[in-house]
C-alpha positions as CSV (number, residue, x, y, z in Angstrom):
1,M,161.3,140.5,42.9
2,K,158.1,141.8,40.8
3,K,160.3,140.4,37.5
4,L,160.5,137.0,39.6
5,M,156.7,136.9,40.3
6,L,156.1,138.0,36.4
7,G,158.1,135.2,35.5
8,A,156.7,132.5,37.5
9,A,153.2,133.7,36.2
10,L,154.6,133.0,32.5
11,T,156.2,129.8,33.3
12,A,153.4,128.9,34.9
13,L,151.4,129.8,31.4
14,A,154.3,128.0,28.9
15,L,153.6,125.0,31.3
16,T,150.1,124.9,30.8
17,F,150.0,125.3,27.0
18,G,152.9,122.4,27.1
19,A,150.5,120.2,28.6
20,H,147.7,120.5,26.1
21,D,149.4,120.9,22.9
22,G,146.4,119.2,21.8
23,H,143.7,121.0,23.2
24,A,142.0,122.2,19.8
25,A,141.5,118.9,18.7
26,D,140.0,117.3,21.7
27,K,137.9,120.7,22.1
28,K,139.1,121.3,25.1
29,Y,139.5,125.2,25.5
30,I,141.3,127.5,27.6
31,F,140.0,130.6,28.9
32,A,142.4,132.6,30.8
33,L,140.8,135.3,33.7
34,V,143.4,138.0,34.1
35,P,142.9,139.7,37.2
36,K,145.2,142.8,38.5
37,N,147.1,141.2,40.9
38,T,146.4,137.7,42.3
39,N,147.2,138.7,46.0
40,N,144.2,140.2,46.2
41,P,141.0,138.2,48.1
42,F,138.5,140.2,45.7
43,F,140.3,138.6,42.7
44,D,140.3,135.4,44.7
45,Q,136.5,135.4,44.4
46,A,136.7,136.0,41.0
47,R,138.8,133.2,40.4
48,D,136.7,130.9,42.5
49,G,133.7,131.4,40.3
50,C,136.0,130.6,37.3
51,K,137.1,127.7,38.6
52,K,133.0,126.5,39.1
53,A,132.2,127.1,35.7
54,E,134.9,125.0,34.9
55,K,133.7,122.4,36.9
56,E,130.4,122.5,35.5
57,S,131.5,122.3,31.9
58,N,132.8,118.9,32.3
59,G,136.1,119.7,30.6
60,A,134.9,121.5,28.0
61,F,137.3,124.3,28.7
62,E,139.7,124.6,31.5
63,C,140.0,128.4,33.5
64,L,143.8,129.8,33.6
65,Y,144.0,132.1,36.5
66,I,146.8,134.0,35.7
67,G,148.4,137.8,36.2
68,P,151.0,139.4,38.1
69,D,151.7,138.7,41.8
70,E,151.4,142.4,42.8
71,H,149.5,145.3,41.1
72,G,152.7,147.5,39.7
73,G,151.1,149.8,37.7
74,G,150.0,147.7,34.5
75,D,152.9,146.5,33.0
76,E,153.1,143.1,34.4
77,E,149.7,142.7,33.4
78,V,150.5,143.6,30.2
79,Q,153.1,141.5,29.6
80,V,150.8,138.4,31.1
81,V,148.4,139.6,28.1
82,A,151.0,139.5,25.3
83,D,152.0,136.0,26.1
84,L,148.2,134.8,26.8
85,I,148.2,136.1,22.6
86,A,151.4,134.9,21.6
87,K,150.1,131.4,22.9
88,K,147.1,132.0,21.2
89,V,144.6,131.2,24.2
90,D,141.3,130.5,23.2
91,G,139.4,133.3,24.9
92,M,140.6,136.0,28.0
93,A,138.5,137.8,30.6
94,I,140.7,140.4,31.7
95,S,140.3,143.3,34.3
96,P,142.9,146.2,33.1
97,S,145.2,147.7,35.7
98,N,146.1,150.1,33.1
99,A,143.5,150.8,30.8
100,A,145.6,152.7,28.1
101,A,148.4,150.3,28.0
102,M,146.0,147.4,28.1
103,G,143.9,148.9,25.3
104,H,146.9,149.2,22.9
105,E,147.9,145.5,23.6
106,L,144.4,144.4,22.8
107,V,144.9,145.1,19.0
108,E,146.9,142.0,18.7
109,A,144.6,140.0,20.5
110,K,141.7,141.4,17.9
111,K,144.3,140.4,15.2
112,A,144.3,137.1,16.5
113,G,140.8,136.5,16.5
114,I,141.1,136.1,20.1
115,P,137.7,136.9,22.1
116,V,138.2,139.4,24.8
117,L,135.5,140.4,27.9
118,T,136.8,142.7,30.6
119,F,135.7,141.9,34.1
120,D,135.6,144.5,37.3
121,A,137.3,147.1,35.4
122,D,137.2,148.4,31.6
123,L,139.0,149.9,28.8
124,L,139.2,153.5,28.4
125,P,135.7,154.4,26.1
126,Q,137.9,154.8,22.5
127,D,139.2,151.2,23.1
128,K,135.8,149.6,23.8
129,G,135.7,147.9,20.4
130,L,138.4,145.7,21.2
131,R,136.6,143.5,23.5
132,L,133.3,142.2,23.3
133,A,131.7,143.3,26.1
134,F,132.0,144.6,29.8
135,V,131.1,141.9,32.8
136,G,130.9,143.3,36.3
137,T,129.7,146.4,38.5
138,H,128.4,149.7,37.5
139,N,131.3,151.3,38.8
140,Y,129.6,155.0,38.8
141,E,126.9,153.8,40.9
142,I,129.4,152.5,43.6
143,G,130.6,155.9,43.7
144,V,126.9,157.0,43.8
145,N,125.9,154.5,46.5
146,L,129.5,155.8,48.8
147,A,128.3,159.2,48.7
148,K,124.9,159.0,49.5
149,M,126.4,156.7,52.7
150,A,128.6,159.5,53.3
151,M,125.7,162.6,52.9
152,Q,123.5,160.7,55.4
153,I,125.5,160.7,58.2
154,K,126.9,164.5,57.1
155,P,124.1,165.8,55.5
156,K,125.7,169.5,55.6
157,G,128.7,168.4,53.6
158,G,132.4,168.9,55.3
159,T,135.8,168.0,54.6
160,L,136.3,164.7,52.9
161,C,139.5,162.4,51.5
162,I,139.1,160.0,48.6
163,Q,141.2,157.2,48.1
164,S,141.5,155.5,45.1
165,G,143.2,152.3,43.7
166,G,145.3,153.9,40.8
167,A,145.0,156.8,38.6
168,A,144.9,154.8,35.3
169,A,142.2,152.0,36.3
170,A,139.4,153.3,34.8
171,N,136.8,151.6,37.2
172,H,138.3,153.3,40.2
173,N,138.3,156.4,38.2
174,E,134.1,155.9,37.3
175,R,134.0,155.3,41.3
176,M,135.8,159.0,41.7
177,Q,133.1,160.5,39.3
178,G,130.3,159.0,40.6
179,I,131.3,160.3,44.3
180,R,131.8,163.6,43.4
181,D,129.2,164.1,41.1
182,T,126.6,162.9,43.9
183,L,128.2,164.8,46.6
184,A,128.2,167.9,44.5
185,G,124.3,167.3,43.4
186,R,125.5,167.8,40.0
187,P,127.9,166.7,37.3
188,M,131.3,167.8,37.9
189,S,132.9,166.9,34.6
190,G,132.2,164.8,31.7
191,D,135.1,163.0,32.0
192,A,136.0,160.7,34.8
193,P,137.2,160.9,37.7
194,G,135.5,164.6,37.4
195,A,136.7,167.7,38.9
196,R,137.7,168.4,42.9
197,L,135.4,169.5,44.9
198,K,135.9,172.7,46.2
199,G,132.9,173.5,48.6
200,E,129.9,172.5,45.9
201,N,127.0,171.3,48.3
202,G,129.2,172.1,50.9
203,W,131.9,169.5,50.2
204,T,135.5,170.6,49.9
205,E,138.1,168.1,49.3
206,A,141.5,168.1,51.5
207,D,144.8,169.1,50.3
208,G,146.8,166.2,49.3
209,C,143.8,164.1,47.9
210,P,142.8,162.2,46.2
211,L,145.1,159.1,47.8
212,Y,146.2,156.5,45.3
213,T,147.1,153.0,46.7
214,N,148.2,151.2,43.7
215,D,146.3,148.3,45.1
216,D,149.2,148.0,47.8
217,F,147.4,147.4,51.1
218,T,149.8,148.4,53.6
219,V,150.3,151.7,51.7
220,A,146.4,151.8,52.0
221,L,146.4,151.9,55.5
222,Q,149.5,154.3,56.2
223,Q,147.4,156.9,54.0
224,M,144.8,156.6,56.4
225,Q,146.7,156.7,59.2
226,D,148.5,160.2,57.7
227,I,145.8,161.7,56.8
228,M,144.2,161.4,59.8
229,G,146.5,162.8,61.5
230,K,146.8,165.6,59.3
231,Y,143.0,166.4,59.4
232,P,141.4,165.4,62.9
233,K,138.6,167.0,62.1
234,L,138.4,165.2,58.7
235,D,134.2,164.4,58.1
236,A,134.7,162.0,55.4
237,F,137.2,159.2,54.1
238,I,136.0,157.2,51.2
239,P,137.9,154.6,49.4
240,T,136.9,153.4,46.0
241,G,138.0,149.9,47.0
242,G,138.5,147.4,50.0
243,F,142.5,148.4,50.4
244,A,143.2,148.6,53.9
245,E,140.4,146.2,55.4
246,F,141.7,143.4,53.5
247,L,145.1,143.7,55.8
248,G,142.6,141.9,58.1
249,Q,143.8,142.3,62.2
250,A,146.1,145.4,61.0
251,Y,143.2,147.3,60.2
252,K,141.5,146.2,62.9
253,T,144.1,147.5,65.2
254,T,144.8,150.7,63.4
255,A,140.6,151.5,63.2
256,A,139.9,151.1,66.6
257,K,141.0,154.6,67.6
258,W,138.0,155.9,65.0
259,K,135.9,153.4,65.9
260,D,134.3,156.6,68.6
261,K,133.6,158.8,65.5
262,I,132.3,156.7,63.4
263,A,129.9,155.5,66.1
264,S,129.1,159.6,67.0
265,G,129.1,160.5,63.2
266,E,131.9,162.7,63.2
267,L,133.2,160.6,60.6
268,A,131.8,158.9,57.9
269,L,134.0,156.1,56.5
270,P,132.1,154.3,53.9
271,F,133.9,151.4,51.8
272,A,133.6,149.4,48.4
273,D,133.6,145.9,48.5
274,T,132.0,143.4,50.9
275,L,134.5,140.5,51.5
276,A,134.1,138.5,54.5
277,V,136.8,140.5,56.3
278,Q,134.6,143.9,55.5
279,I,131.5,142.4,57.0
280,D,133.5,141.9,60.3
281,D,135.1,145.3,60.3
282,L,130.9,146.7,59.9
283,K,129.8,144.3,62.5
284,L,132.3,145.8,65.0
285,G,131.8,149.3,64.2
286,L,135.1,149.9,62.3
287,A,133.5,151.5,59.1
288,S,130.4,153.2,58.4
289,G,129.0,150.9,55.7
290,N,129.9,149.0,52.4
291,V,128.9,148.9,49.0
292,G,129.4,145.5,47.5
293,Q,130.2,144.0,44.0
294,R,130.0,140.4,43.4
295,P,133.2,139.1,42.2
296,F,132.6,135.6,42.0
297,D,129.6,136.2,39.4
298,M,131.8,138.1,37.8
299,G,134.5,135.3,37.3
300,Y,131.8,132.6,36.7
301,K,129.7,134.5,34.1
302,A,132.9,135.3,31.9
303,M,133.9,131.6,31.3
304,K,130.0,130.7,30.4
305,F,130.0,134.1,28.1
306,L,133.7,133.2,26.5
307,Y,132.6,129.3,25.7
308,D,129.3,130.1,24.4
309,I,130.7,132.8,22.2
310,K,133.1,129.8,20.8
311,Q,130.1,127.9,19.9
312,G,129.1,130.3,17.9
313,K,126.7,132.0,20.5
314,P,126.0,135.8,20.2
315,A,128.4,137.7,23.0
316,P,126.6,138.8,26.0
317,H,124.8,142.1,26.6
318,D,127.7,145.3,26.9
319,P,127.6,146.0,29.7
320,T,126.5,142.8,31.6
321,Y,126.2,144.2,35.2
322,T,126.4,141.8,38.2
323,G,124.7,144.0,40.7
324,L,125.8,145.9,44.0
325,D,125.2,144.7,47.5
326,I,124.2,147.9,50.0
327,C,125.5,147.0,53.7
328,T,124.9,149.3,56.6
329,P,124.8,148.3,60.4
330,K,121.4,148.1,60.5
331,N,121.0,145.8,57.9
332,V,124.5,143.8,58.4
333,A,123.2,140.4,58.9
334,T,121.3,139.9,55.3
335,C,122.9,142.7,52.9
336,I,125.1,140.0,50.8
337,G,123.3,139.1,47.8
338,G,123.5,136.2,45.2
């Protein structure tokens, strides 16, 4: 099934370039926005920002939103990028699912002279020379703010479980490092995702954690149910992404049984991201808080930057951060910035 979905994406890519054989002559560029997966409401917002930039360009460039339908560990995304390089796309903004694998592939993009930005997630430190800049969130600070929410609810510490998107995703590893360092009150390791908490500042990670969802939202919700069942007195559950909340009603139905624990402060349950469905959960008392990114701005700014680069302007500052929104039950009505 994943091969069929990837094949459909690559077919769409071929059709796009087939319809733009003369795009170099009429100065219309094709810039690709490549998410980790396209069945994710977070990346839907990045796509919308990309398309707004396209509209504002008055025909100067096209936003080609293309990626794997499912998050399969990164191989499918790398294949999409390989095909974009072969088709000589005019520029790419990529959220790498597997930072190491993507770095290997982007050697070819650099050889081909294709400008590359990363958004949402970055490459490994040794590969950052393969892209011009990162446009997105200060991922370590997401972890810092998630940890602060947990500490406010549980000032004496406790047992926690961190849930991440993928072990090879640099952005989620940086968030996990921010969580661990902040809860411990000191750096746990120089490298992301940091060392497991074993009593530092009162915090201990439960056996079997961290959990890795591979951005499969159904898996994420099942993991939550399993770990809450295994540890009924768990003090904090901290996801580094929206994951289970993106299932909408399915999450609401399941989380209802934790609502009293959240309200009383028995369970700290802060989430990364502030999509509309998540803000609804926060208003309903089904989360402790949210630390939100601005994916629309990522997609919008990445396209604008790629066009500027093609016009001979300097690359954007590296990194270019798009800001965070800190949402709590107290400020939920006004917490989303722009």
